C-alpha positions as semicolon CSV with decimal commas, in nm:
position;residue;x (nm);y (nm);z (nm)
1;M;0,000;0,000;0,000
2;K;0,295;0,238;0,074
3;L;0,428;0,185;-0,285
4;I;0,093;0,212;-0,461
5;V;0,002;0,553;-0,317
6;P;0,313;0,746;-0,454
7;L;0,275;0,578;-0,793
8;L;-0,088;0,683;-0,811
9;I;0,001;1,039;-0,705
10;G;0,278;1,055;-0,977
11;A;0,044;0,918;-1,243
12;L;-0,225;1,173;-1,151
13;A;0,037;1,454;-1,161
14;A;0,156;1,340;-1,506
15;C;-0,199;1,327;-1,637
16;S;-0,267;1,678;-1,510
17;D;0,063;1,830;-1,646
18;P;0,005;1,983;-1,998
19;D;0,374;1,916;-2,083
20;S;0,336;1,537;-2,053
21;G;0,204;1,473;-2,406
22;P;0,349;1,250;-2,682
23;V;0,685;1,337;-2,846
24;T;0,755;1,388;-3,219
25;V;1,115;1,388;-3,359
26;T;1,211;1,572;-3,683
27;P;1,358;1,459;-3,921
28;K;1,275;1,090;-3,897
29;T;1,571;0,969;-4,107
30;V;1,907;1,126;-4,202
31;T;2,225;1,012;-4,379
32;V;2,566;1,154;-4,270
33;K;2,936;1,079;-4,318
34;A;3,142;0,931;-4,034
35;G;3,233;1,207;-3,785
36;E;2,980;1,457;-3,931
37;K;2,696;1,627;-3,737
38;S;2,318;1,642;-3,788
39;T;2,060;1,845;-3,592
40;F;1,728;1,698;-3,468
41;S;1,433;1,877;-3,311
42;A;1,158;1,736;-3,086
43;S;0,813;1,873;-3,003
44;V;0,567;1,774;-2,728
45;K;0,200;1,793;-2,815
46;D;0,017;2,090;-2,651
47;A;0,326;2,166;-2,438
48;K;0,395;2,530;-2,349
49;D;0,746;2,446;-2,227
50;P;0,852;2,108;-2,373
51;R;1,132;1,929;-2,186
52;V;1,305;1,651;-2,381
53;L;1,589;1,411;-2,288
54;W;1,809;1,301;-2,586
55;S;1,997;0,967;-2,609
56;V;2,147;0,720;-2,860
57;E;2,048;0,352;-2,841
58;G;2,352;0,135;-2,764
59;G;2,561;0,412;-2,603
60;D;2,840;0,645;-2,721
61;S;2,994;0,386;-2,957
62;R;2,692;0,451;-3,184
63;G;2,734;0,828;-3,176
64;T;2,662;1,107;-2,928
65;I;2,386;1,369;-2,906
66;S;2,382;1,699;-2,713
67;S;2,099;1,836;-2,497
68;S;2,001;2,063;-2,789
69;G;1,964;1,769;-3,036
70;V;2,300;1,792;-3,222
71;Y;2,403;1,434;-3,317
72;T;2,773;1,352;-3,389
73;A;2,825;1,035;-3,599
74;P;3,080;0,766;-3,485
75;A;3,382;0,668;-3,698
76;E;3,223;0,330;-3,785
77;A;2,959;0,311;-4,061
78;G;2,618;0,165;-3,974
79;T;2,252;0,241;-3,891
80;Y;2,177;0,389;-3,546
81;T;1,874;0,512;-3,348
82;V;1,833;0,853;-3,177
83;V;1,569;0,869;-2,896
84;A;1,381;1,178;-2,762
85;T;1,208;1,115;-2,422
86;N;0,954;1,349;-2,252
87;A;1,124;1,449;-1,924
88;V;0,783;1,501;-1,758
89;D;0,650;1,159;-1,858
90;T;0,934;0,922;-1,956
91;S;0,688;0,674;-2,104
92;K;0,639;0,920;-2,391
93;K;0,918;0,905;-2,650
94;D;0,992;0,904;-3,026
95;T;1,291;0,791;-3,240
96;A;1,484;0,884;-3,557
97;T;1,709;0,663;-3,776
98;V;2,064;0,772;-3,869
99;K;2,256;0,605;-4,153
100;V;2,634;0,667;-4,116
101;E;2,846;0,624;-4,431
102;A;3,219;0,556;-4,429
103;V;3,458;0,831;-4,549
104;Q;3,664;0,732;-4,852
105;T;4,031;0,836;-4,862
106;P;4,136;0,959;-5,211
107;T;4,458;0,847;-5,384
108;V;4,736;1,109;-5,396
109;I;4,861;1,194;-5,752
110;V;5,148;1,431;-5,843
111;K;5,172;1,584;-6,196
112;V;5,466;1,806;-6,302
113;T;5,421;2,064;-6,582
114;P;5,589;2,082;-6,829
115;E;5,695;1,716;-6,842
116;V;5,970;1,793;-7,096
117;A;6,164;2,113;-7,171
118;T;6,478;2,231;-7,353
119;I;6,695;2,518;-7,219
120;G;7,051;2,648;-7,245
121;Q;7,341;2,602;-7,003
122;G;7,307;2,818;-6,690
123;T;6,950;2,929;-6,782
124;V;6,631;2,863;-6,583
125;T;6,284;2,716;-6,639
126;D;5,985;2,726;-6,402
127;L;5,814;2,394;-6,317
128;T;5,479;2,351;-6,137
129;A;5,348;2,050;-5,945
130;E;4,974;1,976;-5,909
131;V;4,879;1,746;-5,618
132;S;4,533;1,585;-5,622
133;G;4,373;1,347;-5,373
134;S;4,490;1,540;-5,064
135;S;4,430;1,879;-4,900
136;I;4,810;1,896;-4,846
137;T;4,938;2,018;-5,186
138;A;5,301;2,085;-5,085
139;V;5,585;1,898;-5,264
140;Q;5,961;1,848;-5,211
141;W;6,171;1,925;-5,525
142;S;6,497;1,744;-5,611
143;V;6,736;1,686;-5,905
144;E;6,838;1,329;-5,988
145;G;7,218;1,300;-5,946
146;G;7,251;1,607;-5,720
147;D;7,368;1,968;-5,776
148;E;7,615;1,879;-6,055
149;N;7,305;1,817;-6,274
150;G;7,147;2,152;-6,184
151;I;6,960;2,291;-5,884
152;V;6,588;2,341;-5,816
153;S;6,429;2,584;-5,568
154;S;6,142;2,512;-5,328
155;T;5,907;2,683;-5,578
156;G;6,010;2,463;-5,875
157;R;6,257;2,700;-6,050
158;Y;6,527;2,478;-6,212
159;T;6,869;2,628;-6,297
160;A;7,063;2,428;-6,559
161;P;7,429;2,325;-6,496
162;D;7,723;2,448;-6,707
163;K;7,714;2,130;-6,916
164;S;7,481;1,978;-7,174
165;G;7,271;1,663;-7,126
166;T;6,926;1,542;-7,020
167;F;6,841;1,565;-6,647
168;T;6,542;1,461;-6,432
169;V;6,370;1,695;-6,181
170;T;6,127;1,528;-5,937
171;A;5,843;1,663;-5,716
172;T;5,758;1,435;-5,417
173;S;5,426;1,472;-5,230
174;V;5,466;1,586;-4,867
175;A;5,133;1,416;-4,785
176;D;5,247;1,078;-4,934
177;P;5,623;1,056;-5,013
178;T;5,559;0,742;-5,223
179;K;5,379;0,959;-5,478
180;K;5,586;1,176;-5,712
181;G;5,603;1,325;-6,062
182;S;5,901;1,420;-6,283
183;A;6,010;1,645;-6,569
184;S;6,286;1,568;-6,825
185;I;6,503;1,875;-6,897
186;T;6,737;1,881;-7,197
187;V;7,028;2,127;-7,158
188;E;7,180;2,231;-7,492
189;P;7,545;2,342;-7,530
190;V;7,624;2,715;-7,538
191;V;7,676;2,866;-7,885
192;V;7,964;3,119;-7,870
193;E;7,903;3,440;-8,065
194;E;8,099;3,762;-8,113
195;V;8,010;4,030;-7,855
196;K;7,874;4,354;-8,004
197;V;7,763;4,681;-7,837
198;T;7,535;4,949;-7,985
199;V;7,430;5,279;-7,824
200;S;7,106;5,465;-7,900
201;P;7,079;5,746;-7,988
202;T;7,425;5,788;-8,141
203;S;7,394;6,168;-8,118
204;A;7,180;6,417;-7,919
205;T;7,156;6,783;-7,815
206;T;7,080;6,932;-7,470
207;T;7,149;7,249;-7,266
208;W;7,364;7,321;-6,960
209;D;7,280;7,079;-6,675
210;G;7,028;6,905;-6,904
211;T;6,987;6,526;-6,936
212;V;6,984;6,272;-7,221
213;Q;6,865;5,912;-7,177
214;L;7,097;5,668;-7,357
215;T;7,046;5,291;-7,399
216;A;7,298;5,019;-7,480
217;A;7,221;4,685;-7,650
218;V;7,466;4,393;-7,611
219;T;7,454;4,084;-7,835
220;G;7,664;3,767;-7,851
221;T;7,654;3,702;-7,472
222;N;7,406;3,638;-7,193
223;N;7,573;3,917;-6,989
224;L;7,395;4,232;-7,114
225;A;7,558;4,471;-6,862
226;V;7,768;4,770;-6,976
227;L;7,999;5,018;-6,802
228;W;7,919;5,383;-6,887
229;S;8,182;5,662;-6,895
230;V;8,233;6,020;-7,023
231;E;8,548;6,095;-7,223
232;G;8,752;6,357;-7,033
233;G;8,590;6,285;-6,694
234;D;8,331;6,473;-6,483
235;A;8,434;6,810;-6,623
236;N;8,254;6,706;-6,942
237;G;7,944;6,579;-6,758
238;Y;7,872;6,244;-6,598
239;V;7,657;5,938;-6,681
240;S;7,462;5,710;-6,444
241;S;7,468;5,330;-6,443
242;T;7,133;5,339;-6,626
243;G;7,268;5,556;-6,913
244;V;7,131;5,899;-6,803
245;Y;7,387;6,166;-6,914
246;R;7,392;6,493;-6,711
247;A;7,548;6,784;-6,911
248;P;7,813;7,015;-6,752
249;H;7,771;7,393;-6,699
250;K;7,946;7,469;-7,027
251;A;7,884;7,441;-7,397
252;G;8,067;7,191;-7,620
253;T;8,057;6,845;-7,781
254;F;8,125;6,545;-7,555
255;T;8,155;6,166;-7,601
256;V;7,977;5,904;-7,386
257;T;8,097;5,540;-7,406
258;A;7,928;5,209;-7,318
259;A;8,174;4,916;-7,276
260;S;8,062;4,550;-7,247
261;V;8,120;4,403;-6,899
262;A;8,154;4,058;-7,061
263;D;8,419;4,183;-7,310
264;P;8,550;4,536;-7,221
265;A;8,724;4,557;-7,559
266;K;8,378;4,582;-7,722
267;K;8,221;4,930;-7,687
268;A;8,010;5,194;-7,863
269;T;7,979;5,573;-7,825
270;A;7,729;5,860;-7,849
271;T;7,811;6,225;-7,928
272;I;7,629;6,486;-7,713
273;R;7,622;6,855;-7,806
274;V;7,562;7,091;-7,508
275;D;7,421;7,435;-7,602
276;P;7,442;7,742;-7,371
277;V;7,132;7,840;-7,164
278;V;6,936;8,139;-7,300
279;V;6,861;8,386;-7,013
280;E;6,500;8,519;-7,016
281;T;6,326;8,795;-6,816
282;V;6,154;8,662;-6,502
283;A;5,776;8,727;-6,480
284;V;5,510;8,626;-6,220
285;T;5,137;8,584;-6,295
286;V;4,882;8,522;-6,015
287;S;4,547;8,355;-6,099
288;P;4,268;8,446;-6,044
289;K;4,318;8,821;-6,015
290;T;4,002;8,877;-5,806
291;G;3,769;8,668;-5,593
292;T;3,505;8,663;-5,318
293;V;3,533;8,451;-5,002
294;A;3,333;8,407;-4,678
295;Q;3,479;8,505;-4,340
296;D;3,726;8,241;-4,202
297;A;3,692;8,047;-4,531
298;A;3,967;7,933;-4,774
299;F;4,040;8,051;-5,130
300;S;4,302;7,887;-5,359
301;L;4,541;8,096;-5,569
302;S;4,813;7,985;-5,814
303;A;5,126;8,159;-5,944
304;Q;5,307;8,091;-6,275
305;V;5,675;8,192;-6,306
306;T;5,839;8,228;-6,650
307;G;6,193;8,316;-6,759
308;T;6,366;8,083;-6,506
309;N;6,387;7,716;-6,411
310;N;6,310;7,814;-6,049
311;A;5,926;7,832;-6,037
312;A;5,906;7,888;-5,657
313;V;5,729;8,195;-5,511
314;Q;5,695;8,354;-5,165
315;W;5,328;8,424;-5,073
316;S;5,226;8,717;-4,843
317;V;4,919;8,922;-4,740
318;V;4,950;9,300;-4,759
319;G;4,896;9,443;-4,407
320;G;4,990;9,120;-4,224
321;D;4,788;8,845;-4,050
322;D;4,506;9,084;-3,946
323;N;4,404;9,080;-4,312
324;G;4,417;8,700;-4,339
325;T;4,690;8,440;-4,394
326;V;4,823;8,253;-4,700
327;S;5,001;7,914;-4,711
328;S;5,315;7,827;-4,904
329;T;5,090;7,664;-5,168
330;G;4,875;7,978;-5,221
331;V;4,571;7,887;-5,005
332;Y;4,434;8,215;-4,854
333;R;4,244;8,194;-4,519
334;A;4,010;8,499;-4,480
335;P;3,995;8,696;-4,151
336;R;3,676;8,707;-3,937
337;R;3,577;9,050;-4,070
338;A;3,455;9,194;-4,397
339;G;3,680;9,395;-4,631
340;T;3,902;9,394;-4,942
341;F;4,255;9,250;-4,909
342;T;4,561;9,198;-5,133
343;V;4,761;8,869;-5,164
344;T;5,104;8,883;-5,335
345;A;5,331;8,616;-5,492
346;T;5,703;8,715;-5,517
347;S;5,957;8,523;-5,733
348;V;6,224;8,343;-5,528
349;A;6,463;8,356;-5,828
350;D;6,414;8,736;-5,870
351;P;6,247;8,906;-5,563
352;T;6,196;9,224;-5,772
353;K;5,929;9,039;-5,974
354;S;5,580;8,982;-5,820
355;D;5,205;8,984;-5,892
356;S;4,892;9,021;-5,672
357;A;4,523;8,921;-5,638
358;T;4,246;9,133;-5,476
359;L;4,004;8,930;-5,259
360;T;3,673;9,054;-5,109
361;V;3,558;8,906;-4,775
362;D;3,175;8,925;-4,741
363;P;2,986;9,010;-4,419
364;I;2,820;8,715;-4,233
365;V;2,448;8,670;-4,311
366;V;2,248;8,503;-4,031
367;P;1,992;8,262;-4,193
368;T;1,658;8,134;-4,053
369;V;1,659;7,780;-3,919
370;A;1,430;7,516;-4,083
371;V;1,392;7,137;-4,036
372;T;1,270;6,891;-4,306
373;V;1,210;6,520;-4,231
374;S;1,223;6,268;-4,517
375;P;1,022;6,063;-4,604
376;K;0,701;6,215;-4,465
377;T;0,512;5,883;-4,456
378;G;0,600;5,515;-4,456
379;T;0,489;5,161;-4,378
380;V;0,684;4,922;-4,155
381;A;0,633;4,573;-4,012
382;Q;0,596;4,512;-3,638
383;D;0,934;4,521;-3,452
384;A;1,105;4,619;-3,782
385;A;1,330;4,921;-3,854
386;F;1,259;5,223;-4,077
387;S;1,525;5,487;-4,157
388;L;1,440;5,858;-4,150
389;S;1,662;6,157;-4,227
390;A;1,640;6,521;-4,121
391;Q;1,787;6,820;-4,309
392;V;1,859;7,142;-4,116
393;T;1,906;7,464;-4,316
394;G;1,996;7,813;-4,200
395;S;2,251;7,699;-3,938
396;S;2,597;7,542;-3,929
397;N;2,464;7,319;-3,647
398;V;2,270;7,051;-3,839
399;A;2,208;6,823;-3,536
400;V;1,851;6,720;-3,442
401;Q;1,684;6,550;-3,143
402;W;1,462;6,255;-3,248
403;S;1,148;6,150;-3,050
404;V;0,830;5,938;-3,085
405;V;0,499;6,107;-2,998
406;G;0,338;5,911;-2,711
407;G;0,662;5,757;-2,583
408;D;0,824;5,413;-2,615
409;D;0,487;5,229;-2,629
410;N;0,456;5,368;-2,982
411;G;0,808;5,260;-3,082
412;T;1,160;5,400;-3,038
413;V;1,394;5,610;-3,256
414;S;1,777;5,623;-3,248
415;S;1,995;5,936;-3,255
416;T;2,051;5,870;-3,628
417;G;1,678;5,855;-3,715
418;V;1,628;5,475;-3,724
419;Y;1,271;5,404;-3,601
420;R;1,200;5,063;-3,438
421;A;0,826;4,978;-3,464
422;P;0,632;4,840;-3,162
423;R;0,488;4,486;-3,162
424;R;0,139;4,610;-3,246
425;A;-0,035;4,766;-3,543
426;G;-0,117;5,138;-3,559
427;T;-0,019;5,482;-3,691
428;F;0,258;5,671;-3,506
429;T;0,440;6,006;-3,534
430;V;0,821;6,055;-3,526
431;T;0,958;6,410;-3,477
432;A;1,301;6,570;-3,544
433;T;1,370;6,892;-3,342
434;S;1,657;7,133;-3,426
435;V;1,929;7,145;-3,158
436;A;2,025;7,497;-3,274
437;D;1,660;7,621;-3,244
438;P;1,430;7,384;-3,045
439;T;1,126;7,581;-3,170
440;K;1,186;7,436;-3,519
441;S;1,083;7,074;-3,593
442;D;0,924;6,844;-3,852
443;S;0,754;6,501;-3,834
444;A;0,686;6,179;-4,027
445;T;0,375;5,957;-3,997
446;L;0,451;5,581;-3,999
447;T;0,197;5,299;-4,030
448;V;0,278;4,966;-3,855
449;D;0,105;4,675;-4,035
450;P;-0,045;4,367;-3,863
451;V;0,178;4,055;-3,858
452;V;0,128;3,818;-4,154
453;V;0,276;3,469;-4,115
454;P;0,443;3,385;-4,451
455;T;0,503;3,044;-4,612
456;V;0,867;2,927;-4,624
457;A;1,009;2,904;-4,980
458;V;1,361;2,839;-5,119
459;S;1,489;2,968;-5,455
460;V;1,835;2,874;-5,593
461;T;2,017;3,099;-5,845
462;P;2,126;3,018;-6,111
463;K;1,896;2,725;-6,194
464;T;2,132;2,587;-6,460
465;A;2,498;2,635;-6,551
466;T;2,753;2,482;-6,788
467;V;3,117;2,479;-6,665
468;D;3,451;2,313;-6,732
469;Q;3,585;2,029;-6,516
470;G;3,705;2,146;-6,174
471;A;3,549;2,491;-6,225
472;V;3,355;2,668;-5,948
473;V;2,994;2,792;-5,971
474;N;2,878;3,030;-5,696
475;L;2,519;2,937;-5,613
476;T;2,292;3,147;-5,392
477;A;1,977;3,043;-5,209
478;E;1,706;3,296;-5,117
479;V;1,479;3,188;-4,831
480;T;1,150;3,374;-4,786
481;G;0,871;3,334;-4,534
482;T;1,099;3,307;-4,229
483;S;1,363;3,506;-4,043
484;V;1,586;3,195;-4,050
485;V;1,743;3,228;-4,397
486;A;2,010;2,958;-4,351
487;V;2,019;2,654;-4,584
488;T;2,215;2,327;-4,601
489;W;2,380;2,247;-4,936
490;A;2,420;1,895;-5,079
491;V;2,527;1,730;-5,408
492;E;2,304;1,450;-5,532
493;G;2,510;1,130;-5,551
494;G;2,780;1,249;-5,310
495;S;3,136;1,378;-5,358
496;A;3,193;1,177;-5,679
497;N;2,961;1,430;-5,848
498;G;3,136;1,739;-5,712
499;A;3,154;1,927;-5,384
500;V;2,962;2,224;-5,243
501;T;3,058;2,449;-4,951
502;S;2,828;2,583;-4,681
503;S;2,817;2,914;-4,872
504;G;2,701;2,750;-5,201
505;A;3,033;2,740;-5,390
506;Y;3,005;2,424;-5,607
507;T;3,323;2,268;-5,753
508;A;3,252;2,052;-6,059
509;P;3,405;1,700;-6,078
510;K;3,676;1,615;-6,331
511;K;3,437;1,418;-6,551
512;P;3,157;1,512;-6,795
513;G;2,795;1,477;-6,685
514;T;2,487;1,649;-6,540
515;Y;2,481;1,705;-6,162
516;T;2,217;1,832;-5,916
517;V;2,298;2,064;-5,622
518;T;2,021;2,117;-5,362
519;A;1,965;2,386;-5,095
520;T;1,737;2,279;-4,804
521;S;1,582;2,532;-4,564
522;V;1,709;2,499;-4,205
523;A;1,380;2,648;-4,080
524;D;1,166;2,393;-4,275
525;A;1,355;2,090;-4,411
526;S;1,061;2,008;-4,640
527;K;1,132;2,323;-4,841
528;K;1,419;2,304;-5,092
529;D;1,529;2,400;-5,444
530;S;1,799;2,274;-5,683
531;A;2,039;2,378;-5,960
532;V;2,147;2,153;-6,251
533;I;2,517;2,185;-6,346
534;T;2,646;2,042;-6,676
535;V;3,015;1,951;-6,738
536;P;3,023;1,905;-7,119
537;V;3,236;1,670;-7,327
538;A;3,503;1,849;-7,532
539;G;3,401;1,906;-7,896
540;T;3,641;2,177;-8,010
541;V;3,976;2,323;-7,909
542;K;4,071;2,672;-7,790
543;Y;4,419;2,818;-7,841
544;E;4,541;3,147;-7,691
545;D;4,831;3,289;-7,896
546;P;5,151;3,374;-7,703
547;T;5,244;3,741;-7,658
548;G;5,562;3,912;-7,778
549;T;5,727;3,987;-8,115
550;G;5,983;3,704;-8,136
551;W;5,955;3,347;-8,267
552;R;5,612;3,203;-8,178
553;L;5,340;2,955;-8,282
554;V;5,006;3,127;-8,361
555;R;4,664;2,988;-8,460
556;N;4,574;2,977;-8,834
557;A;4,205;3,083;-8,811
558;S;4,116;2,994;-9,171
559;L;4,253;2,634;-9,157
560;S;4,158;2,544;-8,795
561;S;3,813;2,393;-8,728
562;G;3,642;2,169;-8,473
563;N;3,899;1,974;-8,271
564;T;4,174;2,022;-8,537
565;L;4,421;2,306;-8,480
566;V;4,662;2,444;-8,745
567;L;4,955;2,648;-8,608
568;D;5,177;2,889;-8,806
569;L;5,542;2,961;-8,718
570;V;5,609;3,338;-8,738
571;G;5,946;3,509;-8,695
572;P;6,076;3,834;-8,540
573;T;5,965;4,148;-8,725
574;G;6,235;4,311;-8,936
575;Q;6,450;3,996;-8,979
576;S;6,483;3,746;-9,265
577;G;6,617;3,394;-9,326
578;R;6,637;3,084;-9,544
579;G;6,471;2,815;-9,336
580;A;6,368;2,675;-8,997
581;D;6,307;2,340;-8,822
582;L;6,101;2,240;-8,517
583;T;6,074;1,938;-8,286
584;L;5,739;1,943;-8,102
585;G;5,594;1,721;-7,828
586;L;5,228;1,636;-7,741
587;D;5,046;1,441;-7,468
588;A;4,955;1,124;-7,660
589;A;4,660;1,059;-7,427
590;T;4,477;1,375;-7,535
591;A;4,603;1,470;-7,886
592;S;4,787;1,348;-8,199
593;W;4,967;1,510;-8,496
594;S;4,779;1,554;-8,828
595;T;4,885;1,624;-9,185
596;V;4,841;1,984;-9,300
597;D;4,747;1,920;-9,663
598;G;4,655;1,550;-9,651
599;S;5,006;1,422;-9,730
600;E;5,270;1,615;-9,532
601;Y;5,290;1,701;-9,161
602;V;5,433;2,043;-9,259
603;A;5,338;2,308;-9,514
604;N;5,575;2,575;-9,649
605;G;5,430;2,917;-9,577
606;G;5,688;3,173;-9,682
607;Y;6,023;3,034;-9,802
608;E;6,118;3,069;-10,173
609;L;6,183;2,699;-10,244
610;G;6,164;2,729;-10,626
611;A;6,407;2,522;-10,832
612;A;6,707;2,598;-10,611
613;P;6,845;2,331;-10,378
614;Q;6,577;2,294;-10,109
615;L;6,457;2,078;-9,821
616;L;6,103;2,009;-9,695
617;K;6,072;1,722;-9,449
618;S;5,837;1,599;-9,175
619;G;5,799;1,291;-8,958
620;V;5,609;1,165;-8,653
621;K;5,749;0,926;-8,395
622;G;5,505;0,854;-8,115
623;S;5,389;1,192;-7,982
624;T;5,692;1,380;-8,126
625;L;5,676;1,572;-8,457
626;S;5,994;1,679;-8,645
627;V;5,960;1,922;-8,940
628;G;6,198;2,136;-9,146
629;V;6,180;2,375;-9,443
630;Y;6,506;2,514;-9,597
631;Q;6,610;2,687;-9,921
632;K;6,946;2,751;-10,088
633;G;7,046;2,996;-10,359
634;A;6,727;3,204;-10,348
635;P;6,720;3,544;-10,168
636;A;6,644;3,532;-9,794
637;H;6,272;3,558;-9,706
638;A;6,153;3,843;-9,481
639;Y;5,972;3,730;-9,163
640;N;5,645;3,908;-9,246
641;G;5,393;3,622;-9,215
642;A;5,354;3,244;-9,168
643;L;5,683;3,065;-9,249
644;L;5,561;2,706;-9,204
645;S;5,249;2,532;-9,066
646;V;5,180;2,217;-8,859
647;A;4,850;2,057;-8,747
648;L;4,723;1,854;-8,450
649;T;4,391;1,690;-8,354
650;V;4,260;1,677;-7,996
651;K;4,086;1,349;-7,904
652;A;3,718;1,427;-7,828
653;T;3,593;1,143;-7,605
654;A;3,370;1,115;-7,301
655;E;3,689;1,107;-7,090
656;T;3,803;1,446;-7,224
657;P;3,587;1,717;-7,061
658;A;3,579;2,076;-7,183
659;G;3,849;2,284;-7,015
660;T;4,117;2,011;-7,022
661;V;4,468;2,156;-7,072
662;V;4,652;1,981;-7,360
663;P;5,033;2,001;-7,312
664;L;5,220;2,129;-7,621
665;N;5,599;2,177;-7,602
666;V;5,877;2,294;-7,834
667;L;6,154;2,044;-7,766
668;K;6,405;2,225;-7,989
669;A;6,408;2,467;-8,281
670;H;6,660;2,623;-8,525
671;A;6,660;2,894;-8,793
672;L;6,899;2,976;-9,078
673;P;6,931;3,360;-9,082
674;A;6,997;3,571;-9,390
675;S;7,365;3,574;-9,298
676;G;7,562;3,343;-9,071
677;S;7,518;2,980;-8,972
678;L;7,228;2,776;-8,831
679;Q;7,133;2,892;-8,479
680;A;6,905;2,769;-8,201
681;I;6,589;2,979;-8,143
682;N;6,335;3,004;-7,863
683;V;5,977;2,959;-7,989
684;A;5,691;3,080;-7,764
685;V;5,385;2,851;-7,738
686;G;5,032;2,957;-7,638
687;T;4,779;2,779;-7,412
688;L;4,583;2,486;-7,567
689;T;4,259;2,368;-7,398
690;T;3,952;2,168;-7,498
691;A;3,621;2,354;-7,536
692;Q;3,252;2,274;-7,582
């Protein structure tokens, strides 16, 4: 009997407590990755103050949940149950099912670009390493065989040794040292040429203490430095290390010499004629001549000095500071009294030369104060803000005192005019009163609307987009009908179909296809919207020509079409020659070489082959193309257009998405100039990518 009585009393208390109703958990099912979090909510029917106890069936090994319903998944995949129990009546409870998926670890891959390159002894080339499959993208660079085969910096800049050969540079992943990528660098022997120096201009004219900018060009060596000097020493002027000649204070003709640092026996000169300075009469002109200014206000004057290189002036006010002041830059500050005053500018070079301006200072006019509130009317939601502004005229003190007629029950207003509506409907008056003259004020009438409970809706922008592989699309989600505008982003099908951040930045996968990205309202998980992102298969190629005016490969627009690209070799403007050859490399997985005219892998574009001894050859071995066009006996051809052409075709398959970079490298190249022997040339290559 002693046990039955308390149980009956507890049961009666539970039945009478309005917070003891059944429990409902939302959402009922979720899917998360191992270690990720998911938030649940629980309601108690008819409860004014629901009290819920959260737990996970099977204990912490199946995940943990906080008192606010935030569930943290365990490291082990599986299906687990979350329980919400009514703390008032523990017999009332509800459950939710959580499916935990295992996290897949990606494979680390290192790719070095370019994979092959050709440079000269002692020169440099910049390599880059792309690391995928890990958030740690750092690499460790090294040269096979040590420093005698060249050195490489921590940023991938390789400096060739003073010997020829082929050397291997390797980038090793810091995240997984078993993963690495390499580049093969061919170092060609140095071609020794005769050093020559030229100076430009070869002659010039200036005046005493004047300057002339000279430049020196050095050929036949990698050391382009020169040593400047003036014949006869500083008495005949001096020249800076950058070739700026400063004339002496005398007339005459003087010689400036630039000598090669690499070979001091090689030099060139310029002849400078220094004319005497013509002395002019100094004159000063002040502008404007007259003006009107308010008391204690500023007025800007300027002075022009002619007849001397010294343009400085000394400003003054006639009668001293009682009549105002003037700065060293000609800014006049008026006194606090009316009148007419004179401001003078005197030449520093010749104090006998000056000019003046006459300025009138007006009396102070006291205006009438007025206050204008804007806007005069407005509509605002309950407990929402509405911005008002007040303009005060007729006074330098533009401050106002804001107030709400009827006090805080009718809303409040900040010192900057921001009105906060009360939590009830009605029409209220907000007043701005002048601080300078409290008898002057103006008001606005604001209507506070009744509360309307909106329906939650989610709208994603843009709805569709087409991007290249690995590109980023910034999606936005607008949530209406609730003050909680947060959303959760997800990619349909998981990370294999791309990734999206909490701010809506979607990164496309490195494969073609159509993918769906969804934004779900945090306030109402049943409300969501999606965007469809398309990663297209490559159908054409895009080539961006290299910049510069030297040797380069440029796109032939008339012969290129679809996924076939025709490239023209063009030479430096103003030069001429009798032939050229190229050895080019492609990535065999993404592209292959094509014939230009159906029979040859090279087409002559500008050389006069004719009947004279000539050579036109081409051949493909694997992914390497070798071509050459030469002439003998005929006059040298000017480099004023395409000299020869080659063609390649990019493989358009489902595994080649738009935006894929296709490596294209010049392994070596030579040209036969109009005079002299065959010489190595550097040919610039543009950027080749697949397109839609």
